[in-house]
C-alpha positions in Angstrom: -5.9 -1.2 13.3 -2.3 0.1 13.9 -0.4 1.4 10.9 3.3 0.7 10.8 5.9 2.3 8.5 9.6 1.7 8.4 12.6 2.6 6.3 15.1 -0.2 5.5 18.3 -0.1 3.4 19.1 -2.2 0.3 22.6 -2.6 -1.1 23.0 -0.5 -4.3 23.7 -3.5 -6.6 20.8 -5.5 -5.2 17.7 -3.6 -6.1 16.5 -6.0 -8.7 17.3 -9.0 -6.6 15.4 -7.5 -3.7 12.3 -7.0 -5.8 12.6 -10.5 -7.3 12.8 -12.2 -3.9 9.7 -10.4 -2.7 7.9 -11.2 -6.0 8.7 -14.9 -5.1 7.9 -14.6 -1.4 7.9 -18.0 0.2 4.3 -19.3 0.9 5.4 -20.1 4.5 6.5 -16.5 5.0 3.2 -15.2 3.6 1.4 -17.5 6.0 3.5 -16.3 9.0 2.9 -12.7 8.1 -0.9 -13.2 8.0 -0.9 -15.4 11.1 0.8 -12.5 13.0 -1.8 -10.0 11.8 -0.1 -8.3 8.8 -2.5 -6.8 6.3 -2.3 -4.2 3.6 1.5 -4.7 3.4 3.5 -2.8 0.8 7.1 -2.1 0.3 8.4 0.8 -1.9 12.0 1.2 -3.2 13.8 4.4 -3.8 16.3 3.5 -6.4 18.1 6.9 -5.9 19.4 5.9 -2.5 18.4 2.3 -1.7 15.9 3.1 1.0 12.7 1.1 1.2 9.5 2.3 2.8 7.6 -0.7 4.3 4.0 0.0 5.3 1.6 -2.5 6.9 -1.4 -2.6 9.2 -1.8 -4.9 12.2 -4.5 -5.3 14.9 -1.9 -5.9 17.6 1.7 -4.7 17.4 3.0 -7.1 20.0 1.4 -10.0 18.3 3.0 -8.9 15.0 6.4 -8.4 16.5 6.4 -12.0 17.7 7.0 -13.0 14.1 10.7 -12.2 14.8 10.8 -15.4 17.0 9.7 -17.8 14.3 12.0 -20.0 12.4 10.6 -18.9 9.0 11.3 -15.3 9.8 14.9 -16.0 10.9 15.3 -18.1 7.7 14.0 -15.2 5.6 16.3 -12.7 7.3 19.3 -15.0 6.6 18.2 -15.2 2.9 17.9 -11.4 2.7 21.0 -10.5 4.7 23.5 -10.5 1.8 21.5 -7.8 -0.1 20.6 -5.3 2.6 21.8 -3.6 5.7 21.3 -5.9 8.7 21.8 -6.1 12.5 24.0 -8.7 14.1 21.1 -11.2 14.3 20.5 -10.7 10.5 17.3 -8.8 11.1 17.0 -5.8 8.7 18.1 -2.5 10.0 14.7 -0.7 10.2 14.0 2.8 11.3 10.4 3.2 12.6 8.6 6.2 11.2 6.2 8.3 13.2 2.9 8.9 11.7 2.2 12.6 11.6 -0.8 12.7 9.2 -3.5 10.3 8.1 -6.6 10.8 5.9 -9.2 8.1 5.5 
């Protein structure tokens, strides 16, 4: 299982809305995540600076990354774009983190 961690950036006035939208995550988006191998997925928000830490585990990174090509993922990105820092295609700006320590 490959562990993935990323930092993303939420607009300062949107922290509560970001949490609300994830609490109400669309069933189709949940299904897509699972179909693309995502498990043990958590997102943490630092309200001091708007950064999130997203952590998930996948059996195959390439298979997981293919979610970006799905209509539901693009729809989710469009929905989330007004409240977070995004790229021109509306995908979230996400900085990959390098794992430097793990303890089972």
